[in-house]
C-alpha positions in Angstrom: -3.8 -23.0 41.5 -4.5 -23.6 43.6 -7.7 -26.2 43.1 -9.4 -28.6 45.0 -11.5 -31.2 44.1 -14.0 -33.0 45.9 -15.4 -36.6 45.3 -18.7 -36.9 47.5 -21.4 -39.6 47.4 -24.5 -39.2 45.0 -27.1 -38.7 47.8 -25.8 -34.8 48.8 -28.6 -32.3 47.6 -27.6 -30.7 44.4 -28.2 -27.2 46.5 -26.3 -28.0 49.4 -23.5 -28.6 46.4 -23.6 -25.5 44.8 -23.5 -23.9 48.1 -20.5 -25.7 49.6 -18.2 -25.0 46.3 -18.8 -21.2 47.0 -17.8 -21.2 50.1 -14.6 -23.1 49.8 -14.3 -20.8 46.9 -14.1 -18.1 49.2 -12.5 -19.8 51.7 -9.1 -20.2 50.0 -7.9 -16.7 49.1 -8.4 -15.6 53.1 -6.8 -18.3 53.7 -4.2 -17.8 51.7 -3.7 -14.2 51.5 -3.9 -14.4 47.5 -5.8 -13.2 45.3 -8.9 -13.7 45.3 -9.8 -14.2 41.5 -7.3 -17.1 41.7 -8.4 -20.5 42.6 -11.2 -23.3 41.7 -13.5 -25.7 43.5 -14.0 -28.5 41.9 -17.2 -31.7 43.5 -17.6 -34.7 41.7 -20.6 -37.3 42.3 -18.2 -41.2 42.8 -21.3 -43.7 42.8 -18.8 -46.3 42.6 -17.2 -46.8 45.8 -15.9 -50.0 47.8 -15.3 -49.2 51.3 -15.0 -50.8 55.2 -18.4 -51.6 56.3 -17.3 -48.8 59.8 -16.5 -46.5 56.8 -19.6 -43.6 56.0 -21.0 -44.8 52.4 -21.0 -41.0 51.6 -17.7 -40.8 53.5 -15.5 -37.7 51.2 -12.1 -37.0 49.8 -10.8 -33.6 49.0 -7.3 -33.5 46.8 -5.5 -29.6 47.2 -3.5 -28.9 44.7 -0.9 -26.0 45.6 2.6 -24.0 45.3 5.1 -25.7 47.6 5.8 -23.3 50.5 3.2 -23.4 52.6 3.9 -23.9 56.4 2.4 -27.1 58.3 0.6 -24.7 59.9 -1.2 -23.1 57.1 -2.3 -26.2 55.6 -3.3 -27.6 58.7 -5.9 -24.2 58.8 -6.9 -24.9 55.1 -7.8 -28.6 56.1 -9.8 -27.8 58.9 -12.2 -25.3 57.7 -12.5 -27.2 54.5 -13.6 -29.9 56.3 -15.6 -27.8 58.6 -17.6 -26.8 55.2 -18.1 -29.9 54.2 -19.5 -31.8 57.0 -21.5 -27.9 57.0 -22.9 -28.6 53.4 -23.0 -32.8 53.7 -23.5 -33.9 57.4 -20.6 -36.1 56.9 -18.9 -36.7 60.1 -14.7 -35.3 59.9 -14.0 -38.9 60.9 -15.2 -39.1 57.2 -13.3 -36.9 55.4 -9.9 -37.2 54.1 -8.4 -34.5 52.7 -4.6 -34.9 50.9 -2.4 -31.9 49.8 -0.2 -32.0 46.6 2.5 -29.5 46.4 4.1 -28.4 42.5 6.8 -26.1 42.4 5.2 -23.3 40.2 7.1 -23.8 36.9 5.8 -27.0 36.7 1.6 -25.9 36.4 0.6 -24.0 33.2 -2.5 -22.2 32.3 -5.0 -20.4 33.3 -4.2 -17.1 35.3 -1.3 -18.8 37.5 0.8 -18.9 34.0 1.6 -15.7 33.8 2.8 -15.7 37.7 4.8 -18.6 36.1 7.0 -16.2 33.3 7.0 -13.3 36.3 9.0 -15.7 38.3 11.2 -17.2 35.3 12.9 -13.9 35.1 13.5 -13.3 38.6 
């Protein structure tokens, strides 16, 4: 935890997708102040899309799932950084990149490296 899921259009170069995923993976711990081993980035090609004619067909939708409790300012800083990286590697304008935060209490997440953290929380 956290996890960033990015839904991209199919015309983005695979090398750029790899660089984008790695770049976002590296910025998450630095912005959130968490262990660098924590977090995942997943990119998905989305070839079946229905959009309004005014939208870029390569529009991007980002889902960030993380634990609750972070300030609006910190979330805005993370969103701005993620959107900038997506623009850098895809060329998609910021107006065609949407990002939503999904926040979970730690006791609603299981598995992975975060599981030990959850167990520690329960013992306090």
